[in-house]
N, C-alpha and C positions, 0 to 999 in steps of 0.2 A: 379310788377308781376315778378315771378320767371321763368327764361328760363333754361331749361336743360332737361335731360331724363325724359321721362313721366313715372310715376309709380302711382300705386294706393295708395293714402294717408294712407289707413288703412293697407297697406302691409309693414311688417318689412323687412329691409334690412338683408339678410343673408350673412354670411361670409363663403367662401369656404375655408375649412382647407387646401386643397391641395395647395392653392396659399399662404394663410396667414402665415402658419407654417414655410415654408422656408424663407419667409420675415422676420419673427419674430426671427428665428435662426440666420440669418445674422446680425440682428440688435442687438441681445444679445451677439453675438461674438465680434461685434465692441465695445459694451459697456465694455465688459469684458477686452478687450485690452487696452481700454483707461483707465479704472480703474487701471489695472496693471502698466501702464506708469505713471499714477499720483501717485500711491502708491511708486513706485521706486523713483520718483522726491522728494516726501515728505521725504523718508528716507534719501536721499542724502542732502537735505536741513537741515534736522535735525542734521546730522553729521556735517555740516558747522557751524550751530549755536552752537553746543556743543564745537567745537574747538575755535570759537571766544569768547565764554564765558570763557573757560580756559585762553585764551590769555588776555582777559580783566582783569580777576582776578589777573594774574600774574603782569600785567602792573600796576594795581592799588596798589598792594603790593610795587612795586618799587617806585611809586610816594608817597606813604605813608612814605617809608623809607627816600627818598630824603627830604621830607617836614620835618621829624623829625630831619634829620641832619642839615637842615638850621635853625630850631628852637634852636637846641642845640648850634650851632655856634653863633647865635645871642645872646643867653643867656650867653655865655662865653665871650661876648664883642669883638669877633673877626670880627664883621661886622662894624668896624670903618669907618667914613665918611672922605674922603680926601677933604681938602679946598684948593682952589686957586692952587699954584704952588707946593705944597707939594708933595714929592715923596711918593709912598706906602712904607711900612716898609721892603719889600723884596728887595729893590734896595741898 
């Protein structure tokens, strides 16, 4: 059994616009402020991601260059192996 204010089951609950409109206006303003804040945050994060993408591309290019140099050096035979007590050729 439901306990609470008594009202006629056939009677619809009416909303008083003098009460609801100011409440809704305040809620709307709070939502607009939150959306503005979130939009600003998304734009800031987008800038960060764009900078990180550029840095990753730059670093990937450096890694590719260094890998190519290592392959070239190995192909030239410059990557000799030193056995035992042998001194490297630059001594």
